[in-house]
N, C-alpha and C positions, 0 to 999 in steps of 0.2 A: 261872887266869888268864881274864879277860874275853875270850870270843872276838870277833875283829874282822870287822865286815861291811863290804866294799867294794860300793857301788851304782854302776852306771854310767847316767849320764842322771839329769835332775832334773825329769821330766814329773809329772804329778799321780800316777801310780802309783807312782813311785820316791819321791816326798816323802811320799805315805801310808804306804808299807811303811818308810821310815825312821823315822817317828814310831812305828809300832807296835813296831818292832825296838829302838828307844832305850828306850821305855816298858818293856820286858821286860828290860832290862839289858845289852844289846849294845853294843859301842863301833861306830858307825856313821859312816861318810864316804862322800860323794857326790861324785862325779866327772862335771862337765858338760863338754862339748866347747865350747859357746857362751860368752859373756861375761855371760850373765844366767841364772837359774834359769827353769825352768818348762816346757822342751821346745818343743812345738809351741804352747804357751800363752805367748806372748811380747807384748810390747807396742812399737808404734812411736809415736814423739813426735816432731812436726815442725811448726815453725811455729805453736805454740799449739794443735795437733790432738792428740788422742789417739787411738789406734786398737788394738784387739785385733787381733793378727797372726792368730791361731788361732781356739780355739773362742769363739763368740759367743753361744751359747745356755745359759742357766741353767735347766734342768729338774730335776725329781725332787728339790726342797730338802730332800725328809726324808732322803735319803742323805748329802748334806754334812752335815745337822745330826747325824746318827748318827756321822759321822765325828769332829766335833769333841767330840761328847758322850763319846766313848770315851776323851777324855783331860780329862774333868771341864771342858771349855770349851764355848763355844756359837759359831756362825759370827757372831753379832751381837758376838763380842769381838773380831772381826778385820775386819768389813766390815759396811757397811749394805746390807740388801735393799730393793728396791722391787719390788711386783708390777706388772706391766705391764698396762695397759687402754687400748686392746686389747691384747692379746698379740702379735697379728700382723695383717697385711691380705694379700689374697691377689687378684692381679689376673688377669683372664681376657681371653681375645682377643676378646671383644666389647666390650671397654672398660669392663665393669662389675667390681665388687670386692666382696668379702666380708671383714667385720673379724670376727676371732674374739677376743670380749671376755673379762673376766676372772671369770665365775661360768658354770656349766652351765645355769642358768635363761636367761640372754642367748644362750648359744650355742644352746639349744634353739629359743629364738625365731629366730635368724637362719637356722637350717635350715628352719624351718617356713614363713619368708617366702619362701625360696628355691624350696621344693617342699612342698606341702600333705600333711600326714600323716607328714612327715619326722621331726618333733620325737618322737613315739612310737617311731620305729624308732631314732632315735639314744639315747633314754634307755635303750632294751633292749641296744643294743650296748654303751654305757657302762658299763652294770651288768654285763655279762660281762667287761668290759676291767678294770673294778674288781677283780673277783674274781680275774682272771689276774695283776693288779698285785700283789694280796695274797700270792698263792701264789708268784710269782717272788721277791719280797724276803724272804719269809719261808722258802721252801723251795728255791730254786734259784740265785740269783746269788751268795749267800754260801757256796756249796760249791766246793771246789777241783778239780772236774773230773778227779779220780783215777779214778773208776769210774762206770760207768752206773747202779750200784746207788743212787748219790747221787739220781737223778732220779725213784725209786719212793717215793712217799708216797701216803697215802690221796687226799690232794688232787689230786696230778699224775695218777693212775691214772684219775681222773674227767674229765682233761683230754686224755686221750692223742690222742684223734682229731683235736685241734687242731694236732697237730705235724704230721699228714699232710694237712691243707688248707693254705690260703694265706691271707695278709691279702686279696688281691684277690678271691679266691672269695667270702669271708665278706662283705666290702663290698658286692660285687655282688649277694648273695643279697637284701640288704635296701634297697640304693639304686640308682636307675637315673640320676639326676640326675649328669651329667658332672662339674660342679664341686664337688658335696658328695663325690662319690667321690675327686676329686684331694685335696680337703682331709683325707680320712680316710686316704687313702693316704700322704700326706705325712710323718707322724711317723716310719714305719719306715725312712725314708732315713736317719736317724740310725745305723741298724744295717749299713748299707753295701750292702744289695742291693735287688733289685727287689721290690715288693710280691708280684709274682707268683711270688717264688722264697723270702719269707720266711714261715715257719710262722704260722698263724692266731693261735696263743698269744701272739704278741709283739703283739696289739692292746692289750696292758698300756702300750704306748707311747701310745695315744690317751688312756688315763686319765692319763698322766702330762701330756700336752698338755692336754686340756679340764678334768681333774678337779684336778690339782695346781697348774696354770697355769705361766705364764712369767714369769721373775723376772730383776732386772738388779742386779748390785752396782755400787754407785755408784762412779765411776771406771773401772769396767769389769771384764771377767773376770780380768784380772790381778791385782785386788786379792785373789782367792782363793788364788793361787800366792803372793802376798806373805804372806798369812795363814798359809798351811802352812808357808812358809819359815821364819816366825816362830816357830810352834809348834815345828818339828823343832829349831830352835836352842835354844830354850829346854829341849828334852829332852836336849841335848848332842850332836846331829848337828853333824859338822863338813861344809861344803859348800864345794867348790872350783870355781871356773869357770875359763874357758880351759884347761881340763884333759882333752883328748881321750884316751879309752883306745885304744891301738892293738893290744893283745894280752891274751887272758885265760891266765893261766899253768896249766899242769897238770902235776902231777908223780905218777908211779904211779896215775893216774885220780882224782887229787883236785885242784879248784881251789885254787891255792895263793896267788892274787893277780893282779893286773893290771899293765901297762907303761903309765905315763902320762907323755907328754912324754920319753920315753926312760929315765925312771927307773922302778925296779920297787917296786910297792908291795905288800907282803906282806899277806895276809888269811887267815881261817879259813873265810869264806863268801864268795862273790862273786855278786852280784845284779845282773842285767841288766835295766835299765828302759829302755834304747834299743830301736829297732826289732829284733825278734826275729832276723829273717834276717840283719841286719847283726850282733848279738850272735854269732851262729854263725860268721860269718866270721873272727872274732877268736880263733876256736880252730884248732887244727891239723885238718885234714880228717878224721883219724880219729876225732875227739871229736865231730864234728857229728852231731846226731841226724836232721836232715832234708836231703835232697838238693836240687839245684836243682830236679830234675823235681817233687820234692813242691811246691816253692813255685809253681811254673809251673802246676800243677794246680789250685790254690787260687782261689776268688773273692775279690778284693780289692774294698774300698771303693774309692770313686772318688778320684781325685786332684781338683785345683781349680785353676783360673785365679782369683786374687784381686787386685782392685785396692783401693786406700786412696787416697782423694780427698779433697783439701779443696776446699770451694765458699766463694764469697765472699759468699753470701748465704744466708738460710734458705729452704728449699725447701718446696713446697706438696704437698699431697694426699698425704704420706708418713706412715708411723709408724716406730717404733723398728725393727721388723722387717717385711720386706715380701718376698713371694714372688711371682714373676712366672710365671705359669701360661698363658700366653698363646700356646704353641705345644705341639705333640704331645708329651706326656711319654713315651708308647712308643716313638716314634721316637728320642727323647733317649737313653733306657734302652739300645735296643739299641746305639747308637753308644758306649756306655760298657760293656756288658757282653759283648754277642753278637759285635759286629765293630767292635772299637775304632778309634776315628778321632774327628776332630774332629767335632762335631755342627754341621749346618748352620744349625739355627734352636733354639739351645740355651734350656731353662728357665734362670732365675737367681735369685738371692736378694740383696736390699740392707738394709743395716743402717745406721741413722742413731742412733747413741747420743745424739747431742746433741740429738735430740728429747724425751728425757726426762731427761738428765744434762747440763747446761749446761756443766759443767766439761769436757767432752771437746772442745770447739770454742771458738774465739774468740766474742765477742759478736756476734750478727748473723751468724754463719757458720754452716756445717753440714759434718759429716764424713761421708763415705760409704765402706761397706766392701761391695764388690760380689764375689760369689762364682758361678762358672759350674761345675758338677760336670763333670769329664772322667775320660776312660779313663785309669788309670796307664800309664806307659810310652810315651804316644805323643810325637810329635816337639813340640819347645817352643822356639820362636824369637820374637825381639822384634816380628818382621813379623805373626806369628801373634796376639800378644797384643795387639798395636795394633787389627788387624782385628776381634778379637773385642769389645774394648771399645768401637768403634766400632758395632757390631752392637746390643750390650745398650744403650748410652747412648741411641741413637736411639728403640728400643723404650721405654725408660724416659720419655723427654721426651714419647713420644705418649700412653702409659697415664696418665701422673701430670699431662698437659696443662700442660706447662711447658717453657720453654727453659732448659737448664743448662750446655751446652758452652763457652759463651764465660763461664762463671763459675767455670771449673776454675783453680785457682791453682796445683795439683800433682797429680800423682798417681804412685803407685809400684805395682809388679805384682809378683807371686810365684805361681810356676807348678811344672810338674813338675820341672825342672832345680834350682829350689830348695829343693823338698822333699828332694831328693836329697843336695844339698850340705850344707844346714843340719841335717837330721835323721837323715841316712843310711838314708832310707825308701825300702822295696823299690819299685822301679819309679816312685817320686815319689808313692805312695798317701798321702792325706790322713787317712784315719780308721782304718787298720789292715785287718784280715782280717773279713770280711762275716760276718754271724750268719745263714747259711743252715741248713737242715736238717741237712746233713752236716758243718757247722763250728759245731755248739753243743756247749757244756758240754765232756765228756770227749772229743769229737771235734776240739777245737782243739789247738793246740801245747801241751805241758805246762808248767806252772809250774816243773817240778822236772826238771833234766836227767837223762836215763835213761843217758847214758854218762859223765857226770862227776859224781863226788860232791861235795858242796857248793857246786854251781852250780845258781842259780835263775833264772828269768824272770819279768817282770811286765809289764803294759800292755796296749796294744790288739789285739795279735795272739794273745795267750793269753785265758785265763779271766778273768773271763765275756765280754769283747767289747769293740766300739767304743764311744766316747762318754766324756764325762767323769765321769759318776756310777760306771760300770764299773770305770774306771781307779782311782778312789778304793777301790772293792772289791777289785780285783785285787791292789792293795798289801797291804791286810788279809789276803787269802787266802794269799799268798806267805810273808808274816810268820808266819802261824799254821802252815804246813808248815814253814818253818824252825825254828820253836821246838818243833815236834813232834819232829824229827830230833835237834836239840840238847839239848833238856829242860834250858836253862839257868835259867829262871826259877822260881822257887818260887811265883809268883803263879798263879791259875787260867788255864788256857790260854784264847787267843783263841777265841771262840765262832763258828767259820768253819765247822764240818760239822754 
């Protein structure tokens, strides 16, 4: 009889795992608590405007392409990709800005213009980052985090020192210009930790940024989810929405199914793609691997205060992606990681997909997505949300030299409480568990439960880590572990180790 797999949640990692498992011959069903698929990657449509509610950056296009290639398809079969030029623009406190364009040569020139001699330093830095990227993709991120031995290869041994230095140290060895340092430290924020706590090896994110570029799926990031949903269903996956799982059933140490809307769904294998901490609370306490103290000790990626704003005019002096580094990053970082509280003067990010994708806003108008990184677990009230919107929109007007507040048609917000309510997110974190040295690879929560047979986990809190490309990879890794355990398929095993 064909083993039945039940997957909790329908985010990137769950959809990825469902495709691999269905391809291998399993009967796969997904149960999603919300009314649309995608987990954190959802979409808001209002008055002719379209917003990606969650992920908004498309980096590492090779990982997406590799995923679709595994099913003899291509990303282009499901959505159209455009490379952004410029990739993004960074605003600084002196009112100046630097645009990161679409080729390395243009970026070298921008650095050289800012600080004489920096182009040669950047080339050396990016060459090392490219080497790290190749090693990460070929030797590390596609490994399931079962054992530290996975990390030991001829290539990684040569890089061992970079796991004991940090991004901040390595950047500051070569660069003294504050603006260039901020630009080079920015990409590792996707990994959920301060650059001063992130191993230097993760400079491969700089190559992902400068070397591979920033892309945009026409229609928004949700088009990727719709493409994966279409692929999954074509492989035989059944997807249920409005179907919250309230319990993982265990009998004699084996996962036997889940409870959905008071109904028992039997299964041979249960895979939790929801927030890992939440997934463990669906078990009786004796079957949980990690205590509340364990989760409290871990470094989580930030939460976020998000605004989705419709403007009744086109805006000036902006790009598709914009970073506002006009305040002290170190102070803001301490307010997230060291002494969690609302930051007095936060950095923020603004995204206007309508700049390059006209279909995401009515003609002559602009859609704005604003994001302030916050510490998870802090107070979240309507008054605080409004206070911080006023802070950033005033700075936005000053830095982009335009008035916009009287041109707001509507604004919607999303913050800590919403991450908890909508995604069962631990303390309302937005990106999962940070990739610090002690939270890398085999040191992260495991893909396979240590206490319950036939129970597995996938997503941003487990291997390989936070972000959309790692989530795609996480789905493949856990499918490989399930196949290794069940040995159902007569096909060659998934190449994940």
